[in-house]
C-alpha angles and dihedrals in degrees: 000000000000116000140196121204137171132212134199126228116271136182092280100040117049097196138047122248137194122212131206115192118177117213102253092210089063105024116027097167108056116094122239107244135200113189125187111229094234088057097235100109131041134181124197128183136186111251116277116253113222108212094186147311112276111239102171140011131198134170118194124170091344094309117121116210117190126187114207135186085252135354093202110140095016115125138181116279092020114140113231128189122207122220136179098008110165101196107022090047089155086076097055108114092010122129116215125185113224115239100176138009125205111193092184092064098026090238138131130188134211138177108265127165108220139117113275112283135183141280085242125169120243120212094184141023136074142229112233130195111257095177127128087278089075109086136173126195119202115191151142104244095211114107100225105058131139120260088254088063096047117127116287123202127206118193138189121354092355090057092045092050093046093053091043090053093047092050091049092046096048106032 
């Protein structure tokens, strides 16, 4: 379900923003938008692509093994960002690069330096695509702006991490 939410200024952010985030299972074309209340700044992002719901997490000898609801579409070297995990919270906001995919077990693995963990079941959380298809545009929508205020584009893991940080900060 799409949602709109507002945030108040705090000690870190000196302006108020509104966010519009379409539900990717219903609307996979609308951009996610963060709009500063005074209308001077705007952030747009391509829709997130949910690769699957995380059902189990294990780390053994610095190898992360994640079981998903499905690994369809996941490939080696693909960057993935984790969001909303309830047990393996140390992975939230982390980008991992897939090393192997096993379609028979719905698992993928990635190099990940961490003490051994699990396997522990997850009842919430998702793996999202953080590949070059994920883009964020940061700009001042006014027409007459200085070159220092020209649109900036983030792409791939940087874009995924930026959006993750903005959502954590404001929701």
